[in-house]
C-alpha positions, 0 to 999 in steps of 0.5 A, a space after each residue: 391585295 390581301 392587306 386591302 381585303 383585311 382592311 375592308 374586313 376590319 372596316 366592316 367589323 368596326 361598322 357592325 360594332 358601332 351599330 351594335 353599340 348604338 342599338 345598345 345605347 338606344 335600348 338603354 335609353 328606352 329602358 331607363 325612361 320608365 313612363 311609370 315615373 311620370 306624374 299620374 295626370 301626365 301619364 293619363 294625358 299622354 297615354 289615355 290610361 291609368 298606371 293600373 290600366 297600363 299594368 293590366 295591359 302589360 300583363 295581358 299582352 306580355 305573351 304576345 309582345 315578349 321580346 325575342 332578341 337581345 336588343 328588342 323592345 320591352 313589352 312596356 316600351 312597345 305598349 307605351 309607343 302604341 298608346 301614344 300613337 292611338 292617343 295623338 294620331 300624329 305621324 309615326 316619326 314624331 311618335 318615335 321621337 317624343 315622350 321617351 320613345 326613341 326609335 325610328 319610324 319603321 320601328 314605330 310602325 312595327 310596334 303599332 302593328 304588334 300591339 294592335 294585333 295583340 290587343 285584338 287577339 287577347 282582349 277584344 272578346 274579353 272587353 267587347 261583348 254583346 248580351 247573348 244570354 237572357 240574364 245579359 239582356 235583362 241587365 242591358 234593359 235595366 240600364 236603358 230603363 234607368 238611364 237619364 233618357 230611358 226607352 223600354 226594352 232596348 238593349 243598345 243603340 246602333 249606328 255607323 261612323 267613318 274612319 279615314 284611311 289610306 287609299 287601298 291598292 285593291 278596290 279603291 273605289 269601294 272605300 270612297 264615301 259620298 259623305 266624306 272626303 277621301 277613303 274610309 271604313 264605315 264602322 258599325 258600333 252598338 253601345 249601351 247608356 254607359 257608352 260601353 261598346 257592345 259590338 263593333 264591326 270595322 271591316 266594311 268599306 266607306 261606300 257601303 250604306 249603314 243598312 247594308 252593313 246591318 243586313 249582313 251583321 252577325 248582330 242582326 242574326 243574333 237579334 233575329 234568332 232571339 226573336 224567333 226563339 220567343 224573345 219578342 220584346 228586345 230591340 236595338 235603336 237605330 236612326 232612319 237610315 235603318 229599316 224598321 224590324 221586330 228587333 230594331 226600332 226606328 223613328 217615325 218621321 214628320 209627326 205632329 207635336 203632342 201625338 203618341 208617335 211624336 212622343 215615341 220618336 222624341 224618346 227614341 231620339 234622346 235614348 239613341 243619342 248615346 251612340 253619337 256621344 260614344 263616337 264623340 268620346 272615342 274619337 276625342 280620346 283616341 285622336 288617331 280615329 278623329 276626323 282630322 286624322 287619317 290612319 295610314 294603313 290598308 283597310 285590314 290593319 286600320 280595322 284592327 286599330 279601330 278595334 284596339 281603340 274600342 277595347 281601350 275605350 271599354 277598359 277606360 269605362 271599367 276604370 271610371 275614366 269618363 270623358 276627360 278630354 271632351 271639354 266643350 260641345 264643339 270637340 265632339 264630332 259626330 256624323 250628321 247625316 243618314 244614308 240617303 234611303 235604304 239599299 235593296 239589301 237593307 229593306 224589310 218588306 212583306 210579313 217582316 215589315 208588318 210584324 215590325 209595325 205591329 210591335 212598334 204600334 203596341 209599344 207606342 200604345 202601351 208607353 207613349 199614349 
């Protein structure tokens, strides 16, 4: 009996020794496959970032991702894995088996969570900033004034886009949009003429209308506060799914050619189109957000992934990486609908509507007549 127990103990020890050895071999393989050894073009294709950008990310995220155990992943390997997931949008297991990322699906999932949370913690506020100061708003207006499709006193274009997600366990019906199959987040974004994302809100379920999200948005509160403090000539550009407000200009429907109202609406539409291009570029570069993919995560984590991709999008603009994966117009997929009317929470009536109409009329008379 004692001999059998001894044999069993030795068997367990041998199994543990083999497992430790396998982990060590896998770790050595990962560490030896340095992605920085790739050609620059291949590196950019695989990870959507330059090597300089990769190094900046490693430095910024190292405090959060530093390995805590002898056989843990290096910061570089974690970042490599997450970037490949963001770029490809393929399921986690193929990510773990390709491009030097030798790890299980469970490990890939852990890494994507860790890197995503680190980007949100360390880089979100640094790279996504809404113009809060008078100087910031003047700079934003100058961009629109000098843009190929200019519009006076605008600082950003706003819209929402749907990102497919896994059906959540709680309040599943709230994530079903009538315009898209399956479950989604309805993500609000504000961008400037350079396609730089100024604000992102990836917390709302897909069934919520754009106007409802706007009505409850910190950006709206900020714009209203600036207006109340005397800044009466600063606005965002939204489509007709949004209410006209003193700080949010919307198009005027059914206007005849040659009229000031039609010229205003045409200029508004051309300038506002930047938000559609922004969505197209974001989803074509980071395919995990594409309409052809689905984030296999619950809403909170899916929202963090959207934020992380938005941060990387802005970093790419900083590094002058301009749309290298958008080669034909058919590759840009944008939302082609507006909300069917405004929810009550999105309506602006009474004095607020009257003030907005006067501001819009003054803008038309001063610029488009």
